[in-house]
N, C-alpha and C positions, 0 to 999 in steps of 0.2 A: 377936770383936774386931775393929775395923777394921784392915786392911792398912796399909803405909806409903803405898802409891799411893793409898788411898781418903782418908787423912788428908790428903795433900797436895792431892788435888782439892777436898776440903771445904774446907781453908784458902783455896784459891785462889777458891773461890765467896764468900768472906768476907774478901777481901784487904784492903779497906779498915779492916774491923774489926780485923784483925790488926795493920796498921800503927798504927792508933790506940792500940792496948794496948801493943804492944811498941816502937813507935818514936814516943813521944808529942812529941818536939820537932820532928817534921817537920810538913808540911802538904801538902794536895792541890793539884796544878795539873793540870787537865784529866783524863787517864787515869792519871796518876802520883802516887806519894806521894814527896816529896823530903826528904832529910834529908842530914846530913854524911857519916855511915859506917854500917855495920852495927851499931856499939855505939850508936846513936841520937844521936850528937853532932849539934847544930845545924848546918846548913849546906844545901848543895844539890847535892853531888857524887853521892851515891847515890840512885837513882830505881827505885821499884817499879812495875811495870805493875799496875794495878789491873783492867783490863778489855781484851779483845781486840777491841772494837768497832770500827766503821768502817775496817775494812781493816788494823788494826795486826797485824802479825806477832808472834807469840809468845804464850805462856799467861800468864794473870793469876796474880800471885804471884812472877813472875821478877824479880830485881833485878839491877843492874849498879852499880859504883862507877867513875864515870868518871875518878876520881883515881887509882885504884890498879889499875883493870882487873878487880878481882875479880868474881864473879857467882855467883849461887846461887838458892835458893827461900825460902819463908817458914819452913821449918824450921831453915835457918841463922839467920834473923833471931830466932826464938825462942830457940834455943841461945845466940846471942850477948847478947841481952838478958838472960837468966836465968843466965848464966854456967855452963852445963851442961857436964860433963866427958864425959858418954856419950850416946848416942842414946836409949838407954831412958828417961833423964829428960826428954829433949825431947819424946819422943813421948807421955809421961805428962802433961806440961804442955799439950800440944796438944791431947790427948784432953779434958782438964779444961777448956781454953778453950771447944772446940767444944761442950761441954754446957750451956755458958751460953746465956742468951737474947741474940741478936745485937742489939746497939743500933742505932736509927736515928741518922742523922746529927745531931749536936748543933747548937745554934745557932751556935755559933763555926765549924762546917764550912760551914754554910748562909751565914754572913757572908763566909767566905773566898771561897766558890763565887761570891757575888755580886760581890764585889770583883774577883775575876778577870774575870768578865763585863764588869764596868765598864771595866776597863783595854782590853779587847778593843774595846769600843765606842768609847772615848776613841782608841784606835789608828786605827781606822777613820774616825774624824773627822778626825783630823790627816791622813791619807793622802788624804782627799777634798778637804781644805783646800790640799792642796799642788799644785803646777803642774809642767809638764814642765821637766826639768833642762836641756834644751839652751840654750846661751847664757847660763847663770847662773853664779853662784858655784860651784855644785856641779860644773858641767862644768869650770870652771877649776881647781878643787881636783883632780879626776880626772886632768887634763892633767898637772899638776905631779908625778903619780905615774906619768907615763908611760901613762896609760889614755885610752882614748876612751870617749864616753858612748854610742855607738851599740850596742855589746855588752851594754847594761845597760837597753836600751829596754823599758818596762813594769815595771821592778822598781825603778827610782830615780825620785824627784822632789825638787822644791825648795820650801822655805818661806823666804819672807824675814824673817819674825819669829816664830820657834819658841821657845815658853817653854822658859826653863831654871831648873830648882829649884836654887839655890845649896847646897852642901853646907858642912860646917864646915872644909874644907880651902881653900874659896874665900875671896878677898879679901872684906871686908866690903861693898865698893860694887860687886861684880860686876854687871853688867846681867842682866836677868831675861829678856831676849830677844835672840836672834842668829838670823843666817841659818843654815839647815840643810840638809844633804842627807838626804833621808827614804827609807829602803828599806822595802818591804812585805815582811813576814813572812806566808807564806801556808801552807796546809795543800796536801795531795795535790790537791784539787778546786781551787785556785786562791783560796780564800777568805782574805781578809786576817784574820788572827788576832792581829797585833801590828806593830809598827814598830820600826826601828833609826834613831836620830837621830846624825848626825855634826854638831856645832855647828862653823860656820866663821867666820874672822876676815874682815870686809869687806876687809882688804888681802891677803887670802891665806892659805892654810893653815888648820889647826884653830883653833878659837877659843882664847884664853888663859883657860881655865878648868880647874878640877881635874878634871873628867870630860866631856871633850868628846864621848865616846861613850857612848850609853846606849839600852837597849832597854825595850820595854814591851809588856805583853799576853801571850798563850799562846804560849811560845817553846819549850817542851820538845817535842822530836819534829819541830820545823818549822824553817824557815829561809828566807832570801832566795833565790829561784829565779830561775835564768836559763835560759828555755825549758822546754818541757815534759818530763815524766819519760819516760825510754826505757830499753832494755835495757842500754845502757852510759851510765854517768853518772860525774861526779867531785864530791866534796864537800870542804870546808875549812873553816877557821875564819872569816877575815876576809873582807869584801867586796872589798878591793883584792887580796887573794891569788887570790881565784876570779876577779876581772876580768882580772888578769894571766895567768892559765891560759887564759882564754878569748881572749885575744890570740893564742896558739898554737893552741887548739883551739875555734874559733868555733862549729863545729856539734855539739860535745858537751854535752849538758844539763848543768847544774852547780847546786849548792846551797851557801850559805855559811851555816854553823851559828851563827857569831858569838862562840863561845867553844869551848874544848877540851871542856869538859863538855857542851854543847849538840851539838857536832859528834858526840860519842860516844853521843848519844841519838836522832838524826835516825832517823825511821820510814823503812822500806824501801818504796818503791812496788811495787805488785804486778808491774808489768813488769820491774823491775830483776833483772839477771843478773850484771853485773859492775860493782863500784864501785872507781873510783880515789880514794884518799884523800891529798889534798894536805896533807900535814901540815907543822906549823912545825917548825923544828929546835930542839926544846926538850924537857923531859920530858914536859910535858902533851899536846904532839902525839904523843910515842910511846905514851903511855897511851891517848889516844883511839882511835890506830890499833889498838891490841890489843883494845880494849872492841868496836870495830866488827868486828873480825875474829871474835871470839868470838860475837858476836851473829848476824852473817852466815852463820856456818857452819851453823847450825840452820835458816836461812831459805833455804838454796840459792843464796846470793849469794856471787860470788867477790870478794874484797878485795884489792886491789893498791895498794902504797905509791907515791906520787909524791914524792920527795925534793927540795927546793931545794938548791942549792950554798951559799946563805947562810941567812939567818934564815928567810925566807920567799919565796915566788914573786914578790912585788912587788921585794923587795930583788934578787932575780935579774933581773928585768926591767930595773930602774934600773941595774944593773951592767953587763950583757953585752948588753942589747938584745933586741929580739923574736927575731933569727935566733939568738943564743946561747941564748936560752930554748927555742927550738923544738928545738936540737940536745940540750939537756940533758933535755927532756922525751921525746923521740922514743926514746931507748935505754931508757926505763922502761915504754914502752907494750907491750902485747901486739902481735904482728904484724899481727894483723886490725885493729887500730885505728889504725895509723900513717896510713891514709889520710885520718883526719880532721885531721891537722896543717895548718896555714896553708900 
């Protein structure tokens, strides 16, 4: 009879089939299966690694819930799905599952994969159609947040008429095109796999629409990168948060994950040894830090928090200025990294 470790390995080899059987309300996105929680509720907080290719650290079948910080393997998923009270019941079910013919991806999965590839292609077209942000509304918007465009060179562009799909929360006559700041979401190799759009009002500030910020493409594990990966990096949720931190640490490579859940799922570059997490001061930020810490422990990466005094680091920058921000950040850095401060 197979040992527990053998069963775990065999389940990992068939991770997508396990997810389709026991988490049917989820869907595949890249190398991950996304669902709301371990009980299979619809949503995107829990992600299961389906493969470890392309430099991803970790083993297929490992899952993390970005909302709660919980993590585990495929046996946990089977146990939760079936409502088991004992490991013996779970192992019996796992052996039964592994005795079945493994299904090929169905037409729905293929359609979902094509749809993802289509949104990646659309994201690349939008990025290619955008222009440099210097001297545009995007630059003026960042300036209103106390930020310069220089530290974002190569990662941000501007589109004068970016399509906006109205939601049911928008007014009936909301325009379908607005100026927009466009941020490139890239993988470790610098390939554009998505974009983040911030729609802007011609008079300044964000556009008066229900959802002035949206992302599209293959986002999970990736983000908006500022400088090439290194041994010491910082990561945070929002673009303005990371650009604020770069005002104090212009030489440190950084990445914006665009949400707490996506921050928790950022893939660790092979070169990374120490990661500062610029968390927002809210429960989601705390959960993202906890999740990153748990993932990093097995990857040999040290995770250190960077806490703002206010809600986030852009609020700090606006409240206390660059020198006040530097003072607040300095006391949280490892001594060997303080030389990176402005």
